C-alpha positions as CSV (number, residue, x, y, z in Angstrom):
1,L,61.7,107.7,121.2
2,P,63.3,108.1,124.6
3,A,65.4,111.2,125.3
4,F,68.4,108.9,125.9
5,V,69.1,105.1,125.9
6,F,68.6,104.6,129.6
7,A,65.6,106.9,130.0
8,E,62.9,105.8,132.4
9,G,59.8,104.3,130.7
10,K,58.5,101.3,128.9
11,F,60.5,101.6,125.7
12,T,61.4,98.6,123.6
13,L,65.0,97.6,122.9
14,Q,64.6,98.9,119.3
15,Q,63.4,102.3,120.5
16,R,66.3,102.6,122.8
17,A,68.8,101.6,120.1
18,A,67.1,104.1,117.7
19,A,67.4,106.8,120.4
20,G,71.2,106.1,120.7
21,L,71.6,106.2,116.9
22,Y,69.6,109.4,116.6
23,K,71.6,111.2,119.3
24,G,74.8,109.9,117.7
25,A,73.7,111.3,114.4
26,L,73.0,114.7,116.0
27,F,76.4,114.7,117.7
28,G,78.0,113.6,114.4
29,A,76.2,116.4,112.5
30,C,77.4,119.0,115.0
31,G,80.9,117.7,114.7
32,F,80.7,117.8,110.9
33,V,79.3,121.3,110.7
34,G,81.7,122.7,113.3
35,S,84.7,121.2,111.5
36,V,83.6,122.5,108.1
37,G,83.4,126.0,109.7
38,G,86.6,125.7,111.6
39,T,88.7,124.2,108.8
40,S,87.3,126.8,106.3
41,L,88.1,129.6,108.7
42,A,91.7,128.2,109.1
43,Y,92.0,128.2,105.3
44,M,90.8,131.8,105.0
45,L,93.2,133.0,107.8
46,F,96.1,131.1,106.2
47,L,95.3,132.8,102.8
48,I,95.0,136.2,104.5
49,R,98.4,135.7,106.2
50,Q,100.0,134.7,102.9
51,M,98.6,137.8,101.2
52,A,99.8,140.0,104.1
53,N,103.3,138.5,104.1
54,P,104.1,136.7,100.9
55,D,107.8,136.4,101.8
56,Q,107.1,134.1,104.6
57,G,108.4,130.8,103.3
58,G,107.0,127.3,103.7
59,Q,103.7,126.0,102.5
60,K,101.8,124.5,105.4
61,Q,99.7,121.5,104.4
62,L,96.2,122.1,105.7
63,P,93.8,119.2,106.0
64,N,91.1,118.4,103.4
65,V,87.9,120.1,104.6
66,L,85.6,117.1,104.0
67,A,88.0,114.4,105.2
68,N,88.7,116.4,108.4
69,S,84.9,117.0,108.9
70,F,84.0,113.4,108.5
71,G,86.8,112.6,111.0
72,W,85.2,114.9,113.5
73,A,81.8,113.6,112.8
74,S,83.0,110.0,113.5
75,F,84.8,111.1,116.6
76,M,81.6,112.8,118.0
77,F,79.5,109.7,117.2
78,V,81.9,107.2,118.7
79,S,83.2,109.2,121.7
80,T,80.7,111.9,122.7
81,N,77.5,110.0,122.2
82,P,78.3,107.0,124.5
83,R,79.6,109.4,127.1
84,Y,76.3,111.4,126.9
85,Q,74.3,108.2,127.2
86,M,76.3,107.0,130.2
87,V,76.1,110.3,132.0
88,N,72.4,110.6,131.6
89,G,71.9,107.0,132.7
90,I,74.1,107.6,135.8
91,E,72.2,110.8,136.6
92,R,68.9,109.0,136.3
93,V,70.0,106.4,138.8
94,M,71.5,108.9,141.3
95,Y,68.8,111.5,141.3
């Protein structure tokens, strides 16, 4: 597979599409794992704050860990991957 969709070389359209999907899956996995860690950390910090100061009123609604993580994975696939592909294609043409 090419390193990115617009990589130089004799790659077929299917190989280029597979490279785009593969990189998108990698970005999506990074977004998912990062969000699981970040959201879980937010939950832990919120619980520690509640234990330290139980009189502080108001329950804050925190997002569901999995739903939030799938949202970030989707964002990374849809937003970050095309930007990565375009920047690499532009760099290949310019340099």
